[in-house]
N, C-alpha and C positions, 0 to 999 in steps of 0.2 A: 413473511417474517416481519415482525413489528420493528418499527424504527428504533425503538429503545434497545431491542435485541441486537440489531446491527451495530449500533453505537457501542454497546458493551463488547461485542466481538472485536470491533476495531480498536478499542482501548486495550483489550487483552493483547492483540497483535503488536501494538506499539510497545507495550511493556516487554513483550518477548524480544522485540527487536533491540531494545536497550540492554536486556540481559544476555542476549546471545548474538552478538554482532557477526559471528561467523555464518549465521543462517540468514543474513540480510536479504539475499535474493529470494529465498523461499518466502520470507515474510512479506517482501514487496509483492510477490505474486498473490499472496493471500489478501493483502490490503487492496490490491487492484481488483480482485474477484469480488470482495465485499462492496467496494465502491461501484462496481458495475451492477451489482444487485440493486443497490440504491438507485442508480440511474434508471434501471429497467422499471422500477416501481414508481419513478417520478419523485422520489424523495429528495429533499434538499441535501446537498453534500457539504460536509464541514470543510471550509476553505483550507484550513491547516492541513488536513489529510490529502486534499487535492494537490496542494503545494508539495507535500512530501512525496506523493506518487510521482509527480512530474520531476522532482529533483532526483529521486532514485532511478527513474527511467533514463534521465540524462546521464547519470553516473554509470549505469550499466551499459548504455550505448557507447559512451566514451571508452570504457574499459574494453568493450568488444572491438571497437575500431582500433584501439592501441594494440591489442593482441593480434589483429589481422595484419598489422604493418611489419 
């Protein structure tokens, strides 16, 4: 898949996240999948999306830990 196609898909996912916050976890998984595709192809990763991925991962890990207590 071309780099531009992946960028477009990521931009669409970000827009969906803003429009549908109740689906945040599903969109996080999709963003993670696309970033992993980019990693697999050795493509440069947009730092803002890497930061978002890390922030969401931390958010969901904290929520999981809280629900287990």
